Structure formats: C-alpha cells, structure tokens
C-alpha positions as CSV (number, residue, x, y, z in Angstrom):
1,X,-11.1,-5.5,-30.3
2,X,-14.6,-5.9,-32.5
3,X,-16.4,-6.8,-29.9
4,X,-14.7,-4.0,-27.7
5,X,-15.9,-1.6,-30.7
6,X,-19.1,-3.1,-30.6
7,X,-19.8,-2.4,-26.9
8,X,-18.3,1.3,-27.3
9,X,-21.1,2.0,-30.1
10,X,-23.7,0.4,-27.4
11,X,-21.9,2.6,-24.4
12,X,-22.4,5.7,-27.1
13,X,-26.0,5.3,-28.4
14,X,-26.7,5.9,-24.6
15,X,-28.4,9.3,-23.4
16,X,-25.3,11.7,-22.5
17,X,-26.4,12.3,-19.4
18,X,-26.7,8.6,-18.3
19,X,-23.6,8.1,-20.3
20,X,-21.6,11.1,-17.9
21,X,-23.3,9.3,-15.0
22,X,-21.8,5.9,-15.3
23,X,-18.8,7.3,-15.9
24,X,-18.9,9.4,-12.7
25,X,-19.9,6.4,-10.9
26,X,-17.4,4.2,-12.6
27,X,-14.8,6.3,-11.3
28,X,-15.9,6.8,-7.7
29,X,-16.5,2.5,-7.5
30,X,-12.4,2.9,-7.8
31,X,-12.5,5.2,-4.3
32,X,-15.2,2.8,-2.3
33,X,-13.1,-0.1,-1.6
34,X,-10.5,2.3,0.2
35,X,-13.6,3.6,2.7
36,X,-14.8,0.4,3.1
37,X,-11.2,-1.3,4.1
38,X,-8.5,1.2,4.3
39,X,-10.2,3.6,6.5
40,X,-10.6,1.2,9.7
41,X,-7.3,-0.5,9.2
42,X,-5.6,3.4,9.2
43,X,-7.3,3.9,12.2
44,X,-6.4,0.7,13.7
45,X,-2.9,0.4,13.2
46,X,-2.5,4.7,13.9
47,X,-4.7,4.1,17.4
48,X,-4.4,0.0,18.2
49,X,-7.9,0.3,19.5
50,X,-11.1,-1.2,18.2
51,X,-13.2,0.9,20.6
52,X,-12.0,4.1,18.1
53,X,-12.7,1.8,14.8
54,X,-16.3,1.3,16.8
55,X,-16.4,5.1,17.1
56,X,-15.8,6.3,13.7
57,X,-18.4,4.0,12.2
58,X,-20.8,4.9,14.6
59,X,-20.2,9.0,13.7
60,X,-20.3,7.8,10.5
61,X,-23.9,6.1,11.1
62,X,-24.9,8.9,13.4
63,X,-24.6,11.7,10.5
64,X,-26.0,9.4,7.6
65,X,-30.0,9.2,8.0
66,X,-29.2,13.1,8.6
67,X,-27.7,14.2,5.6
68,X,-31.1,12.2,3.9
69,X,-33.1,14.4,5.8
70,X,-31.7,17.3,4.9
71,X,-31.1,16.4,1.4
72,X,-34.7,15.9,1.2
73,X,-35.4,19.6,2.3
74,X,-32.4,21.2,0.0
75,X,-33.9,19.5,-3.4
76,X,-35.6,21.8,-5.0
77,X,-33.5,24.8,-3.7
78,X,-30.0,22.8,-5.0
79,X,-30.0,20.9,-8.3
80,X,-29.5,16.9,-7.1
81,X,-26.0,16.9,-9.5
82,X,-24.6,19.7,-7.1
83,X,-25.6,17.4,-3.7
84,X,-24.2,14.3,-5.6
85,X,-21.2,16.0,-6.5
86,X,-20.7,17.6,-2.8
87,X,-21.0,14.3,-1.1
88,X,-18.1,12.8,-3.7
89,X,-15.8,15.7,-2.6
90,X,-17.2,15.6,0.8
91,X,-15.7,11.7,1.1
92,X,-12.3,12.8,0.1
93,X,-12.1,15.8,2.5
94,X,-13.1,13.4,5.2
95,X,-10.2,10.6,4.3
96,X,-7.9,13.7,4.2
97,X,-9.0,15.4,7.6
98,X,-8.1,11.6,9.2
99,X,-4.9,10.7,7.3
100,X,-3.4,14.4,7.3
101,X,-0.8,13.3,10.3
102,X,-0.1,10.0,11.9
103,X,-1.7,10.8,15.5
104,X,-5.5,10.7,16.1
105,X,-7.3,11.8,18.4
106,X,-10.9,11.1,19.5
107,X,-11.8,14.3,18.0
108,X,-10.2,13.7,15.4
109,X,-12.1,10.1,14.5
110,X,-15.4,11.7,15.2
111,X,-15.1,14.9,12.9
112,X,-13.7,12.6,10.0
113,X,-16.7,10.1,10.8
114,X,-19.2,12.7,10.7
115,X,-18.1,13.9,7.5
116,X,-18.0,11.0,5.9
117,X,-21.3,10.1,7.2
118,X,-22.3,13.2,5.5
119,X,-20.9,12.5,1.9
120,X,-22.4,8.9,2.5
121,X,-26.0,10.1,3.1
122,X,-25.7,12.7,0.5
123,X,-24.0,10.8,-2.2
124,X,-26.7,7.8,-1.7
125,X,-29.1,9.7,-1.2
126,X,-28.7,11.5,-4.8
127,X,-27.3,8.2,-6.3
128,X,-30.8,6.3,-7.2
129,X,-32.8,10.0,-8.1
130,X,-30.2,10.7,-10.6
131,X,-30.2,7.1,-12.1
132,X,-33.8,7.5,-12.0
133,X,-34.0,10.4,-13.6
134,X,-31.0,9.7,-17.0
135,X,-32.3,6.0,-17.5
136,X,-35.5,4.2,-18.7
137,X,-36.8,1.0,-18.5
138,X,-35.3,-0.5,-21.3
139,X,-32.0,0.7,-20.5
140,X,-31.5,0.1,-16.2
141,X,-30.7,-3.6,-17.0
142,X,-27.6,-2.3,-19.2
143,X,-26.9,0.5,-16.7
144,X,-26.8,-1.6,-13.4
145,X,-24.5,-4.5,-15.8
146,X,-22.2,-1.9,-16.8
147,X,-21.8,-0.3,-12.7
148,X,-21.8,-3.4,-11.0
149,X,-18.9,-4.6,-13.7
150,X,-16.8,-1.9,-13.1
151,X,-17.7,-2.1,-9.2
152,X,-16.8,-6.0,-9.2
153,X,-13.3,-5.6,-10.8
154,X,-12.8,-2.3,-8.5
155,X,-13.7,-4.3,-5.2
156,X,-11.1,-7.2,-6.7
157,X,-8.1,-5.1,-7.8
158,X,-8.1,-1.8,-5.7
159,X,-7.4,-3.4,-2.6
160,X,-4.6,-5.3,-4.5
161,X,-3.1,-2.8,-5.6
162,X,-3.4,-0.4,-2.4
163,X,-2.1,-3.0,-0.3
164,X,1.0,-3.9,-2.7
165,X,1.9,-0.3,-2.2
166,X,1.5,0.5,1.4
167,X,3.4,-3.2,1.2
168,X,6.2,-2.1,-0.7
169,X,6.4,1.1,0.7
170,X,8.3,0.2,4.1
171,X,10.7,-3.1,1.6
172,X,11.7,-1.0,-0.5
173,X,11.7,2.3,1.2
174,X,9.2,4.5,-0.7
175,X,8.2,7.9,1.2
176,X,11.0,7.7,3.7
177,X,9.5,4.0,4.2
178,X,6.3,5.3,6.4
179,X,3.1,3.6,6.0
180,X,1.7,6.8,7.4
181,X,2.8,9.2,4.4
182,X,1.8,6.1,1.9
183,X,-1.8,6.5,3.1
184,X,-1.4,10.3,2.4
185,X,-0.4,9.4,-0.8
186,X,-3.6,7.6,-1.3
187,X,-5.8,9.9,0.7
188,X,-4.4,13.0,-2.0
189,X,-5.3,10.7,-5.2
190,X,-8.4,9.9,-3.5
191,X,-9.4,13.7,-3.2
192,X,-8.2,14.1,-6.4
193,X,-10.7,11.7,-8.1
194,X,-13.5,12.2,-6.1
195,X,-13.0,16.0,-7.7
196,X,-13.0,14.6,-11.1
197,X,-15.9,12.4,-10.4
198,X,-18.4,15.7,-9.2
199,X,-16.9,17.5,-12.2
200,X,-18.0,14.7,-15.1
201,X,-21.6,14.4,-13.0
202,X,-21.8,18.6,-13.0
203,X,-21.5,18.6,-16.9
204,X,-24.5,16.3,-17.0
205,X,-28.3,17.7,-17.3
206,X,-30.8,16.5,-14.8
207,X,-34.2,17.1,-13.7
208,X,-34.5,18.0,-10.0
209,X,-37.9,17.3,-7.9
210,X,-39.7,20.1,-6.9
211,X,-39.3,21.0,-3.4
212,X,-42.4,19.6,-2.2
213,X,-43.6,17.5,0.8
214,X,-41.6,14.0,1.3
215,X,-42.3,13.1,4.8
216,X,-45.2,10.7,4.3
217,X,-46.9,8.0,6.7
218,X,-49.5,6.6,4.1
219,X,-48.5,4.6,0.9
220,X,-50.3,3.5,-2.3
221,X,-50.9,-0.8,-1.9
222,X,-48.1,-1.5,-4.4
223,X,-45.4,0.8,-2.6
224,X,-46.4,-1.2,0.7
225,X,-45.2,-4.4,-1.5
226,X,-42.0,-2.3,-2.4
227,X,-41.1,-1.8,1.6
228,X,-42.0,-5.3,2.2
229,X,-39.0,-6.3,-0.5
230,X,-36.7,-3.5,1.0
231,X,-37.1,-4.8,4.6
232,X,-36.5,-8.7,3.5
233,X,-33.1,-6.9,1.5
234,X,-32.6,-4.7,5.0
235,X,-32.6,-8.4,6.9
236,X,-29.3,-10.0,5.0
237,X,-27.2,-7.0,4.6
238,X,-25.7,-7.6,8.1
239,X,-25.0,-10.8,7.4
240,X,-23.4,-10.1,3.8
241,X,-20.9,-7.3,5.8
242,X,-19.8,-9.3,8.6
243,X,-20.4,-13.2,7.9
244,X,-17.9,-13.6,5.5
245,X,-15.0,-12.4,7.6
246,X,-16.3,-13.9,10.8
247,X,-16.6,-17.3,9.0
248,X,-13.1,-17.1,7.5
249,X,-11.2,-16.2,11.0
250,X,-13.2,-19.3,11.8
251,X,-12.0,-21.9,9.6
252,X,-9.8,-20.4,6.7
253,X,-7.7,-18.5,8.8
254,X,-5.3,-17.3,6.9
255,X,-4.8,-19.3,3.6
256,X,-3.1,-18.1,1.3
257,X,-5.7,-19.5,-1.3
258,X,-8.6,-18.2,0.0
259,X,-7.7,-14.2,-1.6
260,X,-7.2,-15.4,-5.0
261,X,-9.8,-17.7,-4.9
262,X,-12.1,-15.0,-4.1
263,X,-10.1,-12.3,-6.4
264,X,-10.6,-14.7,-9.5
265,X,-14.0,-15.1,-9.3
266,X,-14.5,-11.7,-8.7
267,X,-13.0,-11.0,-12.1
268,X,-15.4,-13.8,-13.3
269,X,-18.4,-12.9,-11.5
270,X,-17.8,-9.6,-13.1
271,X,-17.5,-10.3,-16.3
272,X,-20.5,-13.0,-16.0
273,X,-22.9,-9.9,-14.6
274,X,-21.8,-7.5,-17.5
275,X,-23.0,-10.4,-19.5
276,X,-26.4,-10.6,-17.9
277,X,-27.0,-6.4,-17.4
278,X,-26.1,-6.7,-21.2
279,X,-28.5,-8.7,-22.9
280,X,-31.0,-9.4,-20.5
281,X,-34.3,-7.7,-20.9
282,X,-37.0,-6.0,-18.8
283,X,-38.9,-9.0,-18.6
284,X,-35.7,-11.1,-17.3
285,X,-35.0,-9.0,-14.3
286,X,-37.9,-11.2,-11.7
287,X,-35.4,-14.5,-13.4
288,X,-32.1,-12.6,-12.3
289,X,-33.8,-11.3,-8.9
290,X,-34.3,-14.8,-7.9
291,X,-31.5,-16.4,-9.1
292,X,-29.5,-13.8,-6.4
293,X,-32.1,-15.1,-3.7
294,X,-31.3,-18.7,-4.4
295,X,-27.6,-18.6,-5.0
296,X,-27.9,-16.8,-1.5
297,X,-30.0,-20.0,0.2
298,X,-28.0,-22.4,-1.1
299,X,-24.4,-20.7,0.2
300,X,-26.2,-20.4,3.9
301,X,-26.9,-23.7,3.5
302,X,-23.7,-25.0,2.6
303,X,-22.4,-23.2,5.3
304,X,-24.9,-24.2,7.9
305,X,-24.9,-28.4,6.9
306,X,-20.6,-28.5,6.8
307,X,-19.5,-25.4,8.7
308,X,-16.1,-26.2,7.9
309,X,-13.2,-24.4,5.9
310,X,-15.1,-26.1,3.1
311,X,-18.4,-24.7,3.9
312,X,-17.1,-21.1,3.8
313,X,-15.8,-21.6,0.4
314,X,-18.7,-22.5,-0.8
315,X,-20.8,-19.9,0.8
316,X,-18.0,-16.9,-0.3
317,X,-18.8,-18.5,-4.0
318,X,-22.2,-18.6,-3.8
319,X,-22.4,-15.1,-2.3
320,X,-19.8,-13.8,-4.7
321,X,-22.7,-14.4,-7.6
322,X,-25.8,-13.6,-5.2
323,X,-24.9,-10.5,-4.0
324,X,-24.7,-8.5,-7.3
325,X,-27.3,-10.6,-8.7
326,X,-29.4,-9.5,-6.1
327,X,-28.5,-5.5,-7.2
328,X,-28.6,-6.3,-11.0
329,X,-32.5,-7.2,-10.6
330,X,-33.7,-5.5,-7.3
331,X,-32.4,-1.8,-8.2
332,X,-34.1,-1.7,-11.4
333,X,-37.7,-3.4,-10.0
334,X,-37.4,-0.3,-7.4
335,X,-36.7,2.2,-9.9
336,X,-40.2,1.3,-12.2
337,X,-42.1,0.9,-8.9
338,X,-41.2,4.8,-8.0
339,X,-41.8,5.8,-11.6
340,X,-45.5,4.4,-11.5
341,X,-46.2,5.0,-7.2
342,X,-45.2,8.9,-7.9
343,X,-47.2,9.0,-10.9
344,X,-50.7,6.8,-9.2
345,X,-49.9,9.4,-6.0
346,X,-48.7,12.6,-7.6
347,X,-45.5,12.9,-4.9
348,X,-42.3,13.5,-4.5
349,X,-40.3,11.2,-5.8
350,X,-37.4,11.5,-3.2
351,X,-40.1,10.6,-0.6
352,X,-39.7,7.1,-1.9
353,X,-36.1,6.5,-2.1
354,X,-36.2,8.4,1.7
355,X,-39.0,6.0,2.7
356,X,-37.2,2.8,1.3
357,X,-34.1,3.4,3.7
358,X,-35.9,3.6,6.3
359,X,-37.5,0.5,5.5
360,X,-34.1,-0.9,4.8
361,X,-32.7,0.4,7.9
362,X,-36.0,-1.5,9.6
363,X,-34.6,-4.9,8.7
364,X,-31.0,-4.4,9.2
365,X,-31.9,-3.9,12.8
366,X,-34.1,-6.8,12.8
367,X,-31.5,-9.0,11.5
368,X,-28.7,-8.0,13.9
369,X,-31.2,-8.2,16.7
370,X,-32.0,-11.7,15.8
371,X,-28.3,-12.9,15.4
372,X,-27.9,-11.2,18.9
373,X,-30.4,-13.4,19.9
374,X,-29.4,-16.4,19.2
375,X,-25.9,-15.3,20.1
376,X,-27.2,-14.3,23.4
377,X,-29.5,-16.6,23.9
378,X,-27.8,-20.1,21.8
379,X,-23.8,-19.2,21.3
380,X,-21.9,-17.3,18.7
381,X,-21.5,-20.4,17.0
382,X,-25.4,-21.3,16.8
383,X,-25.4,-17.6,15.5
384,X,-23.2,-18.3,12.7
385,X,-24.6,-21.7,11.8
386,X,-28.4,-20.5,11.7
387,X,-28.7,-17.5,11.3
388,X,-28.0,-17.1,8.0
389,X,-30.3,-20.0,6.0
390,X,-33.3,-18.6,8.7
391,X,-32.8,-15.2,7.1
392,X,-32.0,-16.9,3.3
393,X,-35.5,-18.5,3.5
394,X,-37.6,-15.8,4.5
395,X,-35.7,-13.7,2.1
396,X,-37.3,-16.1,-0.4
397,X,-40.3,-14.9,-0.1
398,X,-39.4,-11.6,-2.0
399,X,-39.6,-14.2,-4.9
400,X,-43.5,-14.4,-4.8
401,X,-43.6,-10.5,-3.1
402,X,-41.5,-9.2,-6.5
403,X,-44.0,-11.3,-8.6
404,X,-47.0,-10.1,-6.8
405,X,-45.4,-6.1,-7.2
406,X,-45.1,-6.3,-11.0
407,X,-49.0,-7.6,-11.9
408,X,-49.9,-5.0,-9.3
409,X,-47.5,-2.2,-11.4
410,X,-49.0,-3.6,-14.8
411,X,-52.7,-3.2,-13.2
412,X,-51.9,0.1,-12.1
413,X,-49.9,1.9,-15.1
414,X,-52.7,0.3,-17.3
415,X,-55.3,2.0,-15.2
416,X,-53.3,5.5,-15.6
417,X,-53.2,4.7,-19.2
418,X,-57.0,4.5,-19.3
C-alpha cells in the first residue's frame, strides 16, 4: 500500500492536463482490443465471408488518411481536444452501427468501416499532438511508460473477459443465449466508455496549433533523419501484426499452453515496462530503443533458424517485450525532434505529425511488397521464414540513425539557444 501511495503521489505531481489525458487514454486502451479483435470476429460470425472482413478493413484504411488530411485543415478552427474526443465517440458509434442487428449487408460493413477509419484518423492525428502539448521532455518516459503499461494489461485481460462473456452467454443462456445480443451489449458498453473518455479529455486545457500550412516537401536535415526512422519502423509493422497469427496457425495450432504463456508474459511485460518508464530518464531512451530493436531481431533469427513450434514461442516471447520497448523509446525521440525542428523551421507542429504518418505508410508498403515478392518468387514458407530477419536486420540501422539524430538535435538546439 505504501508503494501504491507513492506511485499515486508521483502521478498527482504531473500537470493537470497530462493527468487527464493519461486517464482518458487508459480508459480508451480498454477498448482497443475490441476494435482490433472482436469487430472482425463479429463480421465473420454473421457473414462467414473473409471477403467482407477484408472489405471492412479496406474501408478503414481508405478513410484514415482522409481524416488525417481533414484534421490538418480543421486544426486552428477547432480545438485539438474536440477533434480527439470526436474520434473516440465516432469509433463507438461505428461499432454500435455494425452490431445493431444480426444481419450484415455490404453497405453496413462499408459504412461502419468508413466511420471507423475516420475515427481512427482523428484519434491518431490528435493523440500525438496532445501528448506533445501536455508533457515535457523530462516526463515523457513516465507518460509513455504508464500508457503502455495499461495498454499491455488491456491487451491481455480484455480479450479474455470478452471471450469468456461471449462463450458464457451461450453456455448459461444469458440474453436468451444469443451471441449477437451479447455483442450488442459490448457495443453499448464500448460507446459509454468512449463518451466517458471523451468527456475527460474535454476537461483538459491544451493549446491548439495555429491554422497555418502543414503540407511541405522540404524539411530540415534533422527531420529527414526522423523520416528515415519512421520508414524503418513502418517496414516491420505489418509483420508485427500478422506474422504471429500465421506462425501460430502453421506450427502451434491450438495448443492450450500458448495462450496462457502469452497472457502471463504480457502481464510481466506490462509491469517491466511501467518500471522502465518510471525510472528511465531521457538519456536512457536510446538504450531502450536499441533493446527493442535487438529483441525483435533475436526473435526473428530464432524463428528463421529453428522454424518450428519452439521457434514460434521464442519469437513471441521476444516480440512481446520488443514491441512496447520500441514504442517506449521511439515516441519520446519523435516528440523531442518535433519540438526542435518546429522551432528551427517555425512551422506548425502538425506538419511533422502528418509527414511522419506518410513516412510510416511508405515503410509499410515496402515491407508488404517485400513479403509478397518472396512469397511470389519463392514460397509462402520462404517468406515467413526469411522476410522477418531481413527486415529486422535493416531495422538495426535505426540505432545509428537515432544516435545521429540525437547529436544533430543537440547541436541544432544549441544553435537556437545562442
């Protein structure tokens, strides 16, 4: 209890807007597993068509960059916290729209997907800016440590609870034993929590960027290094999301111990990340970032060398730690560079968030095309075995680029100070 009291005192010492943003994000973190897992499960249950699941995802992907672009034009006219809150509530409305009945038409799926894509764009376009506006460089490790701690716990606990509720609805005859009614109940809770999270954000005081130009082609050399980091980060994002499922289906099948291992490992990783975020200072973030990159490479190498069930387990164990460590190191680096470059170039900070998302998209496209090329001219097995270690090896370049960016940022800010 003394330890908990001490941690609460640390939290209460943070600025009010930072506390409110953290609370809102922690509530919304409980909802992200539903968006990532159970929406697709609902579509599959009620359509039995993989094509409709893909249609939903395509609608989400099509609307997200549109929302990013529209958000750039709205900033300055509408406060960032209102746009952020709108993204949260719109995601709840999108799920309620989809789950309002047990029958799904192509129009229902496309409409829900477009709504979710707009919500996703508004959410992520403003999330980084509000974090930048409400934190300082000396408390960003703590901010992201708390945020990732809750997200990790949610990614383990929430799917288990929702899955148990859906199964128990049929087993015990709750809600008439109809799974779709259970989904509708989940959608109602989802909408209520998004509204609560939005109301908390609206209580904060956050500066909004001026309504100025945010589309640029030429940037300071320091930002070009950040673009390179974003490109390399995007290379692996598709693999991080899809490779675990493909490898589990290939080797692990339905082993009951796999889910338990991931759950226990996720909880341990969450507490480890909170400790890192709580104790690490800005000078440690390069080490944290490098540790995440090396763990991802180690996991990919284990999978390539062994390429069996043990290799999958080792890969998942490394990825479980690597993914949040990468975010914990990468996000504060990005925020500090945006701080520096926006002062050097006297530009709207949103210009860098928008440009950063474009660099991520370019990296994702290159990574996916590389995987498809290996699968096309080699085989799916070759792609699963060797694409990840090659991408992970390229990602190790990020260590040197991040170090160079840190040196360039220090020199640039020193020049501004003079």
